[in-house]
Every structure is written in C-alpha cells, then in structure tokens.
N, C-alpha and C positions, 0 to 999 in steps of 0.2 A: 899469698891466700892460700890462709889457716882454716885446715878439717879441723874439727875436731869428733870422734868417733870415742861414743860410748858405748859400754856391754863390750870392748874389741874379742872378748872369752869365750862369746857365745855362736852359737851354731852359725846367728845371721850375722854378726858380730866380725867372726874367721871370713865371711866370704864378701864382708865389706872391706874389708883392710887390702884384699887384694886390690879390685874396682876401685877403691877412694885413689890409691895413688896419684895415678894422672894428678890432679887437682893441687898437685905442689906437695909445701908442709902438711903432711897430716901425721895428726898428735891424736893416740888411742889408748882409752881409760879402760886397764880391769876394774872390776869392782873393789878393791888394793887401791886402787887410786883412786879412783869416786866410787860414793856409794850413793846411791840415790834412796835410800832406805833410812839418808841422813841430810836432806836436802835444804836445812840450813845453815851448810858446807858450799853446798853447788855456786853460788856466785860468787864467792872467795876462790876456788878451782877456776871458774870459765872466768875472769879477771887477769890471773896469772897469766894466761893461754892469749887471750882476746883473739879469737876465733872469728874466721868470716861465716862458717858455714859449719851450725852443727849436727851431728847424725847421732840419734840415739838409737840406737840398738835395744839397749838396757830395757828389763821392762819386771815386774816381779808378773810370773807365767804359770806356778802353782794353781792351777785352778781348784781343785777338790779339796787344796788346803787354804786355801784363801776364805771358805765359807766360815770357818772356824780361824782365822786370822787375817779382815778384814781390814783391822787398822795398816798392818803395814801390806796388804796390799794396797793399798788408797794412798798411803806414804809413798812408796816408789810412784807410781800408774800417777798420779793425780798431782800431790802437794809438789815433789822432785817436778812432773814438766809444767805445773805452772813456775817454778821456777829458771825451766830452762829459758821456755815461751817468755816470762817478762824480762829475761837477759837479753834474750835475739830479738826485742820490738827494744829497750836503752839502747843497743848495739849496733839495731838494724839489720842481725845476721839472721841467714836464714835458718831456719831450723826440719829438719826432718825427723817424722815419726813417723813409725809405727801401731798401727789398729790392729783389729781384728774383728772376724765374721761376730763374735760375741755379742759383739752390741748390737745385733738383733735378736728377737724371740724364736726366728725360725719357723713361724707362720705362715709366712706369703709366698705364695707356691712358684714364683718364680724370681729369678736373679735379681738381688737384693739392687736398688741403686740407692749413688751417693747422698737421694735427698730421700729415703724413705725412713721413715721416724720409723727409732731405732727403741728397741724395749728389750735392754739386757735380762738375759732368765737366772742370771750368776752372778755375786761377788766380783770375779774377777773381771766381768764382760762391765759392770756397774763402776769398777774405778778404772777401767778403759775409754771410758765413753765421757769419764767425770776430767780426762787428761783431756778428750778431746776436744772441749767446751771450755777447755782451759786456756789452749793454745788458741783457738776462735778466739774468745770472746779477749787475750792481749790483744789482739791486732798484729801480730808478727806476722814478719811474714816466712812461709810457711809451707811445706810440702808435709801432708800427710799421708800414710796407702794403708789404708784397709787389706789386711790380707789373712790366706784360714792357711791351713792344714800342710803347716811350713814342716821339708823335709830336709835333709843335707848327707851328705856321709860322716860329716862330723856332730859330736853332741848325741844326744837320745832325741827319738823321734820313732812316727810308727814304721818306716821302712825298718828297722833296724829293732826294734821289738818284733817285730813279726818274723825277720828272719830268725831272731835267737829260738821265741814259742815253736820255729816251724823244724828246729834242731832235736828240741825237749819233747816235743809230745806229737803225739799219734793224731789229736783230732784238736782242730782247735774252734772257737764258735764267735764269732764277730760280728756283732750289731750291722743292718742292713737299713735301715730306719732313718737317717741319717746319710745327708751328700752334702758333698761340699768339691772342691779343686782343689789338688794336691799340688803343694805348690813349693821348688826349691829355690833355694835357698842363692843358687845360680841368677837365674831370674830374677831375683829378689835386691838383689846385686846392682844385678847390669842393667835392669831399669832403672833405679835407684841414679846411679850414675848416667844415663842416658837424660833422665827428668833434671836431674838441677842444672844438666849444661842447655839443654831447652829453656830453664827457668830465667838460666843467666841470659839468653839472647832475648828474653820476653815471649819466647817459642808456649810457655808450659807458662799459666796465671798461679797464683795463689792458691789454693783450697785444697778439697779433699779427695779423693783419686783408689778407687778401686783396683787393688794390683795381686791377681790371679793368673793361672794361670787358664786355659782356655778348655771349657768340656768339661764335665760333672762326673762322678760316680760317690758310690756309697762305701763307707769304712770295708765292708766286705768283699767289696768289688776289687777297694785297693788291694785290699789280703791278698784275693784271689792271681790278681797281678803282679804283686811283687813273689808270692811264691812259685809262680809257674816261672817268670823270669828268671829269679834264681837257682833252679834247677838249670832249666836251658845254659848254664853259667858254670854249672856244676859245683854248686852250692852245696852242703847239706842238708836234706830234707826228711821229717822222716812225715809231712803229711801229701798227702796227692790235693790240688790247690781245687780241683774237683769235690773233694770230699768237706771243708771250708765247710759249717755246720753258719747258717742265714740264723739270725736270731735280733729280735727285737729290745727297742732302750730298754724297755719295763723289765729283758729280761737280763741285764746286765746292768744295774740300779748305780747310778757314783751319789755319792756328797753335792757334787753343783749340777744342778739340768744344763742339760746341750741343746741347742737349737736345732731342729731334725733340717732345716734349706739352709744350708749355710752359702750357697752359690753365691759371686756377686755379677754383677752387672759393668764389666770391664771397659763398655764403650768409650768414654770419656777419656780414658787413660788413653785405649787406644787410638783414638781419634789428634790429642792432643799431639800424640809424639809419631806419628803415620804410619803405625805398622800391628799387628796380631799379634797380639802372645801366646807363644805356645801352648799345644793341645800336653793338658799333662803328664800324658804318658811319656812324652820325648827325654825330658827331667826325671819323670825317675829312674827311666829306665839309665839313663845316662848315672844318678847315685848307684844302681846296681851295680855298673861297670868300673865306678870309681873304687868300690869298697871290691871289687873282684883286686882292680889290681894289686891293691893291697894286701892284698893274702886274705881279706878278713871272712870266717867260717866257710873255709872250702873244705 
C-alpha cells in the first residue's frame, strides 16, 4: 500500500511523517515537489505515484494575507483540493484532508457539530469551505477533519510566539473573547492514523469529523497557561502570567475577521473511534516539554 503525504515540511506534515510510517510505503512531498498553487500539475504527479491513500496536510494558511490574495487561497484550498478529490474518485483512493473552525462564523454559543451550517467570515474560511464541498461533491472516499488552534514544537504557532514575546516584553495584551481548543499536531497525527486504520476495517464511515482536543479556553487563557508553565520549566520570561492583559477583539483589529466561538463538538469522532480526545492542556504541556528538551528559549 502506498500513502502519499502532501505538505511534509509544515508543522502538521512533520508529525504525520512519523505517524504514517506503519502503513507501508510512504511517499512525502514538500511544496517544491508538488506545489498545490499549480493545480494543473497534480494529476500527472499523482499518476506517477499511484497512491492508495492521499493525506493532504498542505494548505494556504495565511489568514490575513488571504484577504488581499484570494486567488492564491482558492487555488490551493479549493482548486487543488478538487484535483485531489477527483483523482481519489477515479482511482478509488482514500483522501484524508484537514479543514478549519474558520468555516463557521462563531456566533453560535454551543460547540459546533459537523452538521451545523457554515458561514465563513473571511476569505481563508471561504476557500477552505469550498475545498470541503469539492471533496464531498466529488464522491470520493474521504475523511475530512476540521480542527482548530494547531500547536506544536515545530513551525510557527501561538505557543512559540507567546514564549518569544514573554522574553521580549514586560506587558502582553491578548484577546480574551475568542474561544476554542488548542490542538497539538501529535493529537492530529495519531488520531488520523487511528481513523485511517478504522476506515480500512469499516469501523468509521466516510465523512466530515471534528478533531480537536477536549475543553475550551480563550487566547488570553492559553497565553497565561503557556507563560506559567514556561516559567516552571525555567524559560526566561519578562512578564508575570497574572499580569497579561485581557483585551477584546475590537482592541486588536486584524484584516480578516475571526470567529468568537471556535469550539467544535467532537462526539461523532470520539464515538466512532471509541475514546475521548485529551484535554487541551495535556498536549500544550507536552509541546513545552519538547521545547525544553531542545533547549529552546531557556
């Protein structure tokens, strides 16, 4: 069996490279090997590999830049995904793809279920939703995972940004009225492998599933947690976590609007796989442990 991983050098791709190895022949492409910004070359490259499973960890993720670069966002997140889905349908391959909480507008008070209506607030969310629809409409076999607030010890993400800012500034002002579940790459990669295995033995059906850690916090709450744990680990910090200022979304304007509620209901996936996803603090702490082991920012 051949597994093709796209986006191998991204933070999710790096975690998936490790997790997917037990499936057999793993072919992993970076952007310079298969650029999803060029959808016209995708079919040719896939025909050469002939994968049984396609895992797409590549995406256009520059949320604010997408507001002025919509064509690029839609090429990668929609047109390229449509090419992947069409190939998967023609070849009877399984397509594993990742989407985002940003397909919702965040106005709902309770966690979003897979069946809730989508109303993206920004271009990035619209492009990701278009990719979702392309997969479903293609009729290919698929596992489509929506996730949120991805963190890891690799790449650029909120954990490493807060650690850097805590070294540099005595005062931090962090948005406190946007809520979600920080989800570690380790969780995404490991659950992906379990879901693929379950799908192969008909233990989980084709479809869209919400895949995030359990629990809920705000960006402000996450920042406080990161700095407190970092101090306990001996990281350098110029800021007291108790003094991190809570601000509103309006006080930190961004080019792209963000949903206030990014909480996703994961009951469908938990039920299908037979376990409860871990609390967000568990793997955020593991990320900090990994950074300490690497001697990062001590």
